[in-house]
DOTOR-444374 format. One record per residue (C-alpha): x, y, z; residue number from 1. Coordinates in steps of 0.05 Angstrom, whole numbers, padded with zeros to 5 digits, always signed. Layout:
BEGIN
       c1       c2       c3     n
        X        Y        Z   NUM
...
//
This chain:
BEGIN
       c1       c2       c3     n
   -02162   -00421   +01019     1
   -02105   -00468   +01012     2
   -02055   -00423   +00973     3
   -02069   -00369   +01030     4
   -02060   -00425   +01092     5
   -01991   -00451   +01049     6
   -01967   -00369   +01050     7
   -01976   -00363   +01125     8
   -01957   -00433   +01136     9
   -01887   -00406   +01096    10
   -01880   -00339   +01111    11
   -01878   -00363   +01198    12
   -01818   -00430   +01167    13
   -01778   -00362   +01146    14
   -01795   -00318   +01213    15
   -01765   -00391   +01253    16
   -01704   -00403   +01218    17
   -01683   -00325   +01221    18
   -01695   -00327   +01304    19
   -01659   -00391   +01297    20
   -01607   -00355   +01258    21
   -01617   -00295   +01304    22
   -01599   -00341   +01370    23
   -01545   -00389   +01347    24
   -01503   -00328   +01320    25
   -01505   -00286   +01381    26
   -01502   -00337   +01431    27
   -01437   -00317   +01450    28
   -01449   -00286   +01515    29
   -01508   -00339   +01532    30
   -01464   -00393   +01529    31
   -01397   -00352   +01573    32
   -01453   -00348   +01627    33
   -01482   -00417   +01614    34
   -01429   -00464   +01585    35
   -01448   -00540   +01572    36
   -01419   -00577   +01519    37
   -01507   -00600   +01500    38
   -01533   -00535   +01487    39
   -01470   -00523   +01442    40
   -01490   -00582   +01404    41
   -01553   -00567   +01398    42
   -01547   -00489   +01378    43
   -01495   -00514   +01321    44
   -01553   -00566   +01301    45
   -01610   -00508   +01299    46
   -01566   -00469   +01260    47
   -01541   -00524   +01204    48
   -01616   -00542   +01204    49
   -01630   -00464   +01193    50
   -01586   -00461   +01135    51
   -01606   -00527   +01094    52
   -01684   -00527   +01110    53
   -01690   -00469   +01061    54
   -01679   -00517   +01013    55
   -01747   -00553   +01026    56
   -01795   -00498   +01035    57
   -01812   -00496   +00969    58
   -01828   -00550   +00923    59
   -01799   -00524   +00852    60
   -01801   -00557   +00796    61
   -01729   -00568   +00781    62
   -01666   -00575   +00806    63
   -01640   -00508   +00783    64
   -01708   -00469   +00803    65
   -01698   -00495   +00866    66
   -01621   -00470   +00879    67
   -01644   -00414   +00871    68
   -01707   -00395   +00917    69
   -01654   -00437   +00967    70
   -01599   -00380   +00957    71
   -01647   -00317   +00955    72
   -01685   -00344   +01021    73
   -01623   -00354   +01062    74
   -01604   -00283   +01040    75
   -01663   -00255   +01059    76
   -01657   -00294   +01127    77
   -01587   -00271   +01129    78
   -01608   -00194   +01115    79
   -01659   -00210   +01176    80
   -01619   -00231   +01235    81
   -01561   -00184   +01209    82
   -01606   -00135   +01233    83
   -01623   -00160   +01294    84
   -01565   -00181   +01306    85
   -01530   -00105   +01301    86
   -01590   -00082   +01339    87
   -01568   -00135   +01399    88
   -01497   -00118   +01402    89
   -01513   -00038   +01409    90
   -01561   -00060   +01469    91
   -01507   -00103   +01501    92
   -01458   -00055   +01488    93
   -01494   +00011   +01521    94
   -01536   -00025   +01573    95
   -01515   -00100   +01593    96
   -01445   -00091   +01598    97
   -01410   -00030   +01574    98
   -01341   -00040   +01610    99
   -01330   -00107   +01574   100
   -01303   -00098   +01516   101
   -01264   -00165   +01507   102
   -01335   -00194   +01509   103
   -01371   -00161   +01463   104
   -01319   -00161   +01400   105
   -01320   -00242   +01417   106
   -01392   -00241   +01412   107
   -01393   -00190   +01352   108
   -01341   -00238   +01317   109
   -01374   -00303   +01334   110
   -01428   -00267   +01293   111
   -01397   -00243   +01228   112
   -01378   -00309   +01229   113
   -01440   -00349   +01234   114
   -01474   -00305   +01185   115
   -01413   -00310   +01137   116
   -01438   -00378   +01129   117
   -01503   -00371   +01118   118
   -01487   -00308   +01064   119
   -01447   -00352   +01033   120
   -01495   -00409   +01031   121
   -01542   -00355   +00999   122
   -01490   -00321   +00947   123
   -01464   -00381   +00915   124
   -01538   -00422   +00911   125
   -01556   -00343   +00876   126
   -01497   -00332   +00824   127
   -01487   -00407   +00819   128
   -01563   -00430   +00782   129
   -01591   -00364   +00770   130
   -01603   -00339   +00682   131
   -01631   -00277   +00704   132
   -01569   -00246   +00750   133
   -01540   -00240   +00675   134
   -01452   -00231   +00680   135
   -01463   -00158   +00699   136
   -01515   -00158   +00761   137
   -01457   -00210   +00779   138
   -01397   -00170   +00773   139
   -01441   -00104   +00816   140
   -01459   -00148   +00869   141
   -01377   -00165   +00872   142
   -01356   -00105   +00865   143
   -01398   -00056   +00920   144
   -01402   -00120   +00967   145
   -01357   -00075   +01005   146
   -01389   -00017   +01002   147
   -01432   -00004   +01069   148
   -01511   +00000   +01059   149
   -01500   +00001   +00985   150
   -01470   -00066   +00985   151
   -01547   -00075   +01023   152
   -01590   -00041   +00966   153
   -01548   -00081   +00917   154
   -01564   -00144   +00962   155
   -01644   -00140   +00959   156
   -01632   -00125   +00885   157
   -01607   -00193   +00871   158
   -01662   -00233   +00911   159
   -01714   -00188   +00872   160
   -01687   -00208   +00813   161
   -01676   -00279   +00826   162
   -01745   -00283   +00873   163
   -01777   -00261   +00797   164
   -01741   -00312   +00765   165
   -01769   -00372   +00808   166
   -01838   -00353   +00811   167
   -01844   -00326   +00726   168
   -01801   -00405   +00711   169
   -01846   -00437   +00758   170
   -01909   -00412   +00734   171
   -01887   -00421   +00661   172
   -01865   -00495   +00653   173
   -01938   -00508   +00700   174
   -01972   -00472   +00652   175
   -01938   -00512   +00592   176
   -01944   -00579   +00637   177
   -02022   -00567   +00638   178
   -02027   -00558   +00551   179
   -01971   -00606   +00537   180
   -02026   -00661   +00519   181
   -02046   -00605   +00473   182
   -01984   -00598   +00427   183
   -02000   -00531   +00389   184
   -01937   -00527   +00371   185
   -01938   -00599   +00330   186
   -01944   -00575   +00264   187
   -01957   -00612   +00203   188
   -01884   -00595   +00173   189
   -01822   -00595   +00216   190
   -01793   -00524   +00229   191
   -01720   -00500   +00193   192
   -01691   -00446   +00255   193
   -01638   -00399   +00203   194
   -01604   -00353   +00242   195
   -01571   -00286   +00231   196
   -01505   -00261   +00204   197
   -01436   -00261   +00248   198
   -01455   -00335   +00282   199
   -01467   -00399   +00284   200
   -01511   -00471   +00295   201
   -01472   -00498   +00357   202
   -01492   -00541   +00400   203
   -01464   -00518   +00479   204
   -01493   -00448   +00460   205
   -01559   -00444   +00416   206
   -01570   -00380   +00376   207
   -01645   -00385   +00399   208
   -01638   -00385   +00464   209
   -01693   -00430   +00500   210
   -01744   -00421   +00439   211
   -01723   -00493   +00413   212
   -01747   -00521   +00474   213
   -01801   -00486   +00483   214
   -01826   -00503   +00422   215
   -01814   -00579   +00429   216
   -01850   -00583   +00489   217
   -01909   -00558   +00462   218
   -01901   -00612   +00404   219
   -01849   -00570   +00350   220
   -01798   -00603   +00300   221
   -01746   -00561   +00306   222
   -01678   -00560   +00259   223
   -01635   -00517   +00245   224
   -01601   -00473   +00181   225
   -01524   -00497   +00199   226
   -01508   -00441   +00136   227
   -01440   -00399   +00145   228
   -01432   -00354   +00198   229
   -01420   -00301   +00141   230
   -01432   -00295   +00067   231
   -01466   -00270   +00009   232
   -01550   -00290   +00013   233
   -01546   -00334   -00049   234
   -01488   -00371   -00023   235
   -01516   -00387   +00039   236
   -01581   -00393   +00008   237
   -01551   -00458   -00031   238
   -01538   -00474   +00038   239
   -01600   -00480   +00069   240
   -01627   -00509   -00008   241
   -01574   -00571   +00006   242
   -01606   -00562   +00097   243
   -01684   -00571   +00073   244
   -01672   -00640   +00034   245
   -01648   -00659   +00090   246
   -01692   -00657   +00126   247
   -01741   -00673   +00082   248
   -01709   -00742   +00068   249
   -01700   -00751   +00143   250
   -01768   -00745   +00171   251
   -01806   -00753   +00099   252
   -01838   -00692   +00100   253
   -01863   -00652   +00036   254
   -01848   -00577   +00067   255
   -01812   -00547   +00112   256
   -01825   -00484   +00170   257
   -01776   -00434   +00148   258
   -01762   -00390   +00214   259
   -01706   -00336   +00201   260
   -01672   -00279   +00239   261
   -01635   -00218   +00211   262
   -01608   -00239   +00145   263
   -01623   -00312   +00148   264
   -01694   -00287   +00129   265
   -01649   -00257   +00059   266
   -01621   -00320   +00061   267
   -01695   -00358   +00065   268
   -01725   -00320   +00017   269
   -01671   -00329   -00028   270
   -01662   -00397   -00022   271
   -01740   -00414   -00034   272
   -01727   -00381   -00108   273
   -01670   -00434   -00119   274
   -01695   -00503   -00167   275
   -01760   -00527   -00136   276
   -01749   -00511   -00068   277
   -01814   -00461   -00078   278
   -01859   -00532   -00075   279
   -01831   -00561   -00013   280
   -01837   -00487   +00039   281
   -01903   -00484   +00073   282
   -01885   -00418   +00098   283
   -01820   -00372   +00108   284
   -01827   -00322   +00171   285
   -01777   -00268   +00189   286
   -01757   -00238   +00246   287
   -01723   -00169   +00248   288
   -01703   -00179   +00173   289
   -01662   -00115   +00135   290
   -01708   -00121   +00081   291
   -01697   -00053   +00048   292
   -01614   -00054   +00080   293
   -01592   -00009   +00128   294
   -01559   +00055   +00104   295
   -01516   +00053   +00164   296
   -01485   -00002   +00122   297
   -01483   +00032   +00059   298
   -01453   +00094   +00102   299
   -01389   +00053   +00142   300
   -01372   +00019   +00074   301
   -01364   +00095   +00035   302
   -01328   +00125   +00105   303
   -01282   +00068   +00132   304
   -01214   +00064   +00091   305
   -01215   -00003   +00040   306
   -01148   -00026   +00084   307
   -01193   -00028   +00146   308
   -01242   -00065   +00123   309
   -01195   -00107   +00083   310
   -01164   -00133   +00155   311
   -01228   -00124   +00192   312
   -01263   -00182   +00145   313
   -01188   -00225   +00134   314
   -01190   -00228   +00207   315
   -01253   -00252   +00219   316
   -01255   -00308   +00165   317
   -01191   -00337   +00188   318
   -01216   -00339   +00258   319
   -01279   -00378   +00233   320
   -01246   -00423   +00182   321
   -01226   -00445   +00251   322
   -01298   -00460   +00285   323
   -01322   -00504   +00224   324
   -01335   -00442   +00161   325
   -01316   -00486   +00106   326
   -01315   -00402   +00053   327
   -01329   -00347   +00107   328
   -01336   -00278   +00064   329
   -01343   -00212   +00117   330
   -01345   -00165   +00060   331
   -01405   -00197   +00019   332
   -01445   -00215   +00081   333
   -01444   -00135   +00103   334
   -01453   -00118   +00019   335
   -01517   -00157   +00023   336
   -01542   -00130   +00077   337
   -01534   -00050   +00047   338
   -01603   -00010   +00027   339
   -01570   +00000   -00042   340
   -01562   -00083   -00054   341
   -01627   -00093   -00011   342
   -01671   -00061   -00064   343
   -01645   -00098   -00119   344
   -01653   -00155   -00083   345
   -01724   -00154   -00074   346
   -01730   -00130   -00147   347
   -01698   -00189   -00171   348
   -01723   -00241   -00119   349
   -01798   -00236   -00119   350
   -01842   -00279   -00072   351
   -01870   -00342   -00095   352
   -01931   -00362   -00097   353
   -01958   -00417   -00054   354
   -01917   -00396   +00007   355
   -01946   -00357   +00065   356
   -01896   -00303   +00077   357
   -01900   -00265   +00139   358
   -01857   -00215   +00187   359
   -01837   -00196   +00255   360
   -01801   -00127   +00274   361
   -01789   -00104   +00353   362
   -01764   -00032   +00373   363
   -01712   -00006   +00425   364
   -01744   +00055   +00459   365
   -01666   +00076   +00480   366
   -01600   +00055   +00472   367
   -01589   +00031   +00551   368
   -01651   -00028   +00528   369
   -01590   -00054   +00494   370
   -01536   -00107   +00505   371
   -01471   -00087   +00480   372
   -01456   -00067   +00420   373
   -01536   -00063   +00399   374
   -01532   -00003   +00454   375
   -01484   +00034   +00417   376
   -01504   +00015   +00340   377
   -01571   +00045   +00361   378
   -01557   +00112   +00368   379
   -01515   +00103   +00297   380
   -01581   +00065   +00266   381
   -01627   +00121   +00297   382
   -01599   +00171   +00261   383
   -01589   +00142   +00190   384
   -01650   +00095   +00194   385
   -01698   +00131   +00245   386
   -01718   +00076   +00301   387
   -01691   +00015   +00306   388
   -01680   -00052   +00344   389
   -01603   -00024   +00349   390
   -01591   -00058   +00272   391
   -01638   -00063   +00234   392
   -01697   +00000   +00212   393
   -01767   -00008   +00241   394
   -01792   +00014   +00164   395
   -01752   -00049   +00140   396
   -01777   -00103   +00179   397
   -01842   -00114   +00141   398
   -01851   -00167   +00091   399
   -01903   -00212   +00064   400
   -01977   -00219   +00081   401
   -01982   -00210   +00152   402
   -01931   -00171   +00191   403
   -01931   -00166   +00277   404
   -01897   -00109   +00307   405
   -01868   -00124   +00380   406
   -01860   -00080   +00439   407
   -01847   -00082   +00514   408
   -01887   -00053   +00569   409
   -01833   -00006   +00607   410
   -01780   +00039   +00569   411
   -01739   -00020   +00555   412
   -01756   -00056   +00491   413
   -01739   -00113   +00442   414
   -01673   -00108   +00414   415
   -01644   -00152   +00353   416
   -01613   -00202   +00403   417
   -01680   -00202   +00446   418
   -01720   -00219   +00397   419
   -01692   -00290   +00392   420
   -01674   -00302   +00456   421
   -01592   -00294   +00452   422
   -01594   -00266   +00519   423
   -01641   -00306   +00550   424
   -01674   -00247   +00594   425
   -01745   -00254   +00619   426
   -01763   -00179   +00586   427
   -01814   -00144   +00631   428
   -01880   -00141   +00588   429
   -01846   -00195   +00535   430
   -01851   -00270   +00532   431
   -01806   -00280   +00473   432
   -01815   -00361   +00480   433
   -01884   -00365   +00489   434
   -01887   -00311   +00425   435
   -01859   -00364   +00379   436
   -01910   -00407   +00411   437
   -01958   -00369   +00396   438
   -01936   -00363   +00321   439
   -01922   -00429   +00316   440
   -01988   -00446   +00336   441
   -02012   -00404   +00289   442
   -01976   -00435   +00239   443
   -02009   -00500   +00251   444
   -02077   -00470   +00248   445
   -02062   -00443   +00182   446
   -02049   -00518   +00156   447
   -01971   -00516   +00150   448
//
């Protein structure tokens, strides 16, 4: 009952704000007849209030979401008030003073200026605060802004996207707050997240997107692998072993739980076989890891001239040294991902007793479901390896005692980047953050 009353009150407020904007934007003719400084001041105050009040209509859990909601509501009011204004100007043009063109033109100019203020109030708010709009949708909004009718449909799409974001994120925050005391991700041992190839663990841009913060909110202790972006599996494994020792010394824990994505899963498998590392690892979860390699990588190394390969490798290695990699090796990283090299790796790298191994995989349902460049590589990998996530085939994912195949509703699928929240995108039918929360909660249940 309370929710119903609140919803009715919200709708009533939106209608009143729309009427206030429509009145203020179309008041030129009225003030031309009944000019009064007081009435102009009151109308200006009313219009200003209509631009500010959307901020206060919903009590949302974060400032960012309040900006999103404020912007989306301003744009909704803009569309409704613009529609009323068009009808109003058609009526006065043909029925009230059809011969007074200048009056009609000045009224239209005042209306356009007033509605423009509300529009920019809304569009800047959502462009500056929304995560889900992304670069592409923002660009589409800009490119289509001057195309009649199409700009209305695009604007409605932007409003709808932001509205879904506000609703989803608000519910997620409230849900996390409701279970905060349970600390369902407070595992016995800390979590070590190990990134995949061609990326680094950077403080400003988190490889794992919003996942680490979600895990921390639910009690997890999170660390990062910090290995080089591109090097051989053996070299990266050495770095991970050193990182494990650092974490054990820092936390006083006896073991860690490893979660490795893509090549990071192979790096972790190799790391636990070195020295006494296995004694300090409780579990190893590989996510979209090419355990059986990529036939596509074999094909590229065979077809691309060695001179071109070396030129690409040299450029990459030089660039990554500037970003902090001490000894990057592009070619070694790529070669270790081939199907032929992974077969040899699997034979030489048996699972270690006492460690719980499990794996996760996902699949794109169509090329367009992935962001660049995965939307391109998907077709090539499908030709050589079959169903895949844009880089790794479905048959290459399974490893260990448990395998989980992730799927999303609809025709989009889940890409190699989506599974670590690389794009910070809310995918219908798949909540990547909640998936990791439940994965780590399961580790806790198992005593890890």
